[in-house]
C-alpha positions as CSV (number, residue, x, y, z in Angstrom):
1,M,0.2,0.6,-0.1
2,G,2.1,3.1,-1.0
3,R,0.5,7.1,0.3
4,I,-1.4,9.0,-1.3
5,V,-1.1,12.3,-2.8
6,A,-3.7,15.2,-2.4
7,L,-3.6,18.6,-4.0
8,D,-5.3,21.5,-2.9
9,V,-5.2,23.5,-6.3
10,G,-5.5,27.5,-6.4
11,R,-4.6,30.0,-9.6
12,K,-1.0,30.9,-7.9
13,R,-0.1,28.2,-5.3
14,T,-1.2,24.4,-4.7
15,G,-1.9,22.8,-0.9
16,I,0.1,19.5,-0.9
17,A,-0.4,17.2,2.1
18,V,0.0,12.6,1.9
19,T,-0.8,10.3,4.3
20,D,1.7,8.0,5.8
21,P,2.1,4.0,4.0
22,L,-1.0,2.6,6.0
23,Q,-3.2,5.3,4.7
24,L,-4.3,6.0,7.9
25,I,-3.4,9.7,8.7
26,A,-3.1,12.7,6.6
27,T,-0.6,15.8,7.1
28,P,0.4,18.8,5.6
29,I,3.9,18.6,3.8
30,D,4.5,21.8,1.9
31,T,2.8,24.7,-0.7
32,L,4.4,25.7,-3.9
33,P,3.5,28.0,-6.4
34,T,1.5,26.0,-9.4
35,A,3.3,25.6,-12.5
36,K,6.0,23.4,-9.9
37,V,3.7,20.3,-8.5
38,P,4.3,18.7,-11.6
39,E,8.5,18.3,-10.8
40,F,7.9,18.2,-7.5
41,L,5.5,15.1,-8.0
42,C,7.9,13.7,-10.2
43,Q,10.6,13.8,-7.9
44,Y,8.5,12.5,-5.1
45,V,6.6,9.5,-6.4
46,Q,10.8,9.2,-7.2
47,Q,11.6,8.7,-3.3
48,E,8.3,7.3,-1.6
49,D,5.6,5.1,-2.9
50,V,3.1,7.1,-4.1
51,E,-0.6,5.5,-4.3
52,F,-2.7,7.7,-6.4
53,L,-3.6,11.3,-6.2
54,V,-6.5,13.0,-5.2
55,V,-7.2,16.4,-6.9
56,G,-10.0,18.8,-5.3
57,L,-12.7,19.2,-7.0
58,P,-13.8,22.3,-6.8
59,T,-18.0,22.9,-6.9
60,T,-20.4,25.9,-6.6
61,M,-23.9,24.3,-4.4
62,R,-26.1,23.4,-7.1
63,Y,-22.5,20.4,-8.1
64,Q,-21.8,22.8,-11.1
65,P,-18.0,23.0,-11.5
66,S,-16.4,26.7,-10.5
67,E,-14.3,28.9,-12.1
68,A,-10.9,27.1,-10.5
69,E,-11.7,23.9,-12.9
70,R,-10.1,26.7,-15.6
71,Y,-6.7,26.4,-14.3
72,I,-6.9,23.0,-12.5
73,V,-7.7,20.8,-16.0
74,P,-4.0,22.3,-17.5
75,L,-2.5,21.4,-14.2
76,L,-4.0,17.8,-14.5
77,N,-3.4,17.1,-18.2
78,R,0.3,18.0,-17.5
79,L,0.0,15.8,-14.7
80,A,-1.3,12.6,-16.3
81,K,1.7,13.7,-19.3
82,V,4.4,13.8,-17.1
83,L,3.0,10.6,-14.6
84,P,0.6,8.5,-16.9
85,T,0.7,5.7,-14.6
86,L,-0.7,7.5,-11.6
87,R,-4.2,7.7,-11.3
88,I,-6.0,10.8,-10.6
89,E,-8.9,11.6,-8.3
90,R,-11.1,13.9,-7.6
91,Y,-12.5,15.0,-4.4
92,D,-15.3,17.8,-3.4
93,E,-13.8,20.5,-1.8
94,R,-16.5,22.6,-1.3
95,F,-15.3,25.0,2.1
96,T,-12.4,23.3,2.6
97,S,-10.1,27.1,2.9
98,K,-12.8,28.3,5.3
99,L,-12.4,24.8,7.0
100,A,-8.8,25.2,7.0
101,F,-9.2,28.7,8.6
102,Q,-11.6,27.7,11.8
103,T,-8.9,24.9,12.5
104,M,-6.6,27.1,12.6
105,L,-8.7,29.6,14.9
106,D,-9.7,26.3,17.0
107,G,-6.7,25.8,17.1
108,G,-5.5,28.9,18.8
109,V,-2.8,30.0,15.8
110,P,-1.9,33.2,15.4
111,K,-3.6,36.1,13.5
112,I,-0.3,36.6,11.7
113,K,0.0,33.2,10.7
114,R,-3.9,32.8,10.2
115,Q,-2.8,35.3,7.0
116,D,0.0,33.2,5.6
117,K,-2.6,32.4,2.9
118,A,0.2,28.9,2.3
119,L,-1.0,28.2,5.6
120,V,-4.5,27.4,4.4
121,D,-3.3,26.1,1.8
122,R,-1.5,23.0,3.1
123,I,-4.3,23.3,6.1
124,S,-6.5,22.7,2.6
125,A,-5.5,20.0,1.0
126,Q,-5.2,18.1,4.2
127,I,-8.6,18.1,5.0
128,I,-9.6,16.9,1.4
129,L,-7.6,14.4,2.3
130,E,-9.4,13.5,5.2
131,S,-12.2,13.9,3.6
132,Y,-11.6,11.9,1.0
133,L,-10.4,8.7,3.3
134,E,-13.5,9.0,6.0
135,A,-15.6,8.6,2.5
136,R,-13.8,5.4,1.6
137,Q,-13.7,4.0,4.9
138,A,-17.5,4.2,5.3
139,Q,-18.2,3.1,2.0
140,Q,-15.7,0.0,2.7
141,A,-18.0,0.3,6.2
142,R,-20.7,-0.6,3.8
143,E,-20.1,-3.0,0.9
């Protein structure tokens, strides 16, 4: 069983989180310029056993693709070219930025750090990954 890598893709920055090898715990690891993500992932999959990638799927409240898809899809196309064997799954990311901010508030993170957009992006990626893991576990329990 390999790690799962999650991305919270933004126009400028992308938050990255990974699971442990047993796919139990999600940990935020970095925030990078979105253009640097393919290079980072190429190096990361050479160093770590990665099973697949989970990429946030931004949708509206009516389940329509949001405007953010116009910069996520080109990144996914680049990733498919440079990592053709890496499976990519999409997962609903509605409210992850708000949840990340609330998580920082609840954790007592000082205001100056809460304004760090890179930190918000990393925590958002972690929330996407945690939500994905919880949904997968619930589905497996039903089967």
